[in-house]
C-alpha positions in Angstrom: -206.2 102.8 9.7 -203.2 102.4 11.9 -199.6 102.2 10.9 -196.4 101.1 12.5 -192.8 101.8 11.2 -190.3 99.0 10.5 -186.8 99.6 11.8 -185.6 99.7 8.2 -188.1 102.5 7.4 -187.0 104.5 10.5 -183.4 104.1 9.5 -184.0 105.2 5.9 -186.1 108.2 7.0 -183.3 109.3 9.4 -180.6 108.9 6.7 -182.8 110.7 4.1 -183.9 113.6 6.3 -187.6 112.7 6.2 -189.5 113.1 9.4 -192.0 110.8 11.0 -194.5 113.7 11.0 -194.0 114.1 7.2 -194.7 110.4 6.6 -197.7 110.5 8.9 -199.1 113.5 7.0 -198.6 111.6 3.7 -200.3 108.6 5.0 -203.3 110.7 6.2 -203.6 112.7 3.0 -201.6 111.3 0.1 -201.5 112.9 -3.4 -201.6 109.5 -4.9 -202.0 105.9 -3.8 -200.7 103.1 -6.0 -200.6 99.3 -5.7 -196.9 98.3 -6.1 -197.2 94.5 -5.4 -199.8 92.2 -4.0 -199.0 93.3 -0.4 -197.4 96.7 -0.9 -199.2 100.0 -1.4 -197.3 103.2 -2.2 -198.5 106.5 -0.8 -197.0 109.4 -2.7 -196.7 113.1 -2.1 -195.1 116.0 -4.1 -193.0 118.4 -2.1 -191.1 121.5 -3.1 -187.7 122.2 -1.7 -186.5 125.6 -2.8 -187.3 125.6 -6.5 -187.1 121.8 -7.0 -190.1 119.4 -6.8 -189.5 116.0 -5.3 -191.8 113.0 -4.9 -191.8 111.2 -1.5 -192.8 107.6 -1.8 -194.0 105.7 1.3 -194.2 101.9 0.9 -196.7 100.2 3.2 -197.4 96.5 3.7 -201.2 96.5 3.8 -201.4 92.8 4.5 -200.2 93.3 8.1 -202.4 94.5 10.9 -201.6 97.2 11.8 -200.1 98.2 8.4 -196.3 98.4 8.3 -194.4 101.2 6.8 -191.6 99.3 5.0 -189.5 102.1 3.5 -189.6 105.7 2.5 -187.6 107.7 0.0 -187.5 111.0 -1.9 -186.9 111.1 -5.7 -186.6 113.7 -8.4 -187.8 111.1 -11.0 -191.4 112.3 -10.8 -192.4 111.3 -14.3 -191.3 107.7 -13.7 -193.7 107.2 -10.7 -196.3 110.0 -10.6 -199.3 109.5 -13.0 -200.8 113.0 -13.0 -199.4 116.3 -14.2 -197.7 118.4 -11.6 
């Protein structure tokens, strides 16, 4: 499955310090995949920075071909979005 990055996603990744390589790795091997809306799928991955665990969420429009990465962000609100125990 191929992916392209929207300009918005690239801008957000740069501002949030998330590399394209990190996002590509998450897309290739996510910890979780969730349907967000009819056309959006969220690929999620837990990462540890120092002693803190964060969740990276990658929103992808799966109705487009190739699929489009719409936005990416890192959150500490893991329990709100992640369905398994960490």
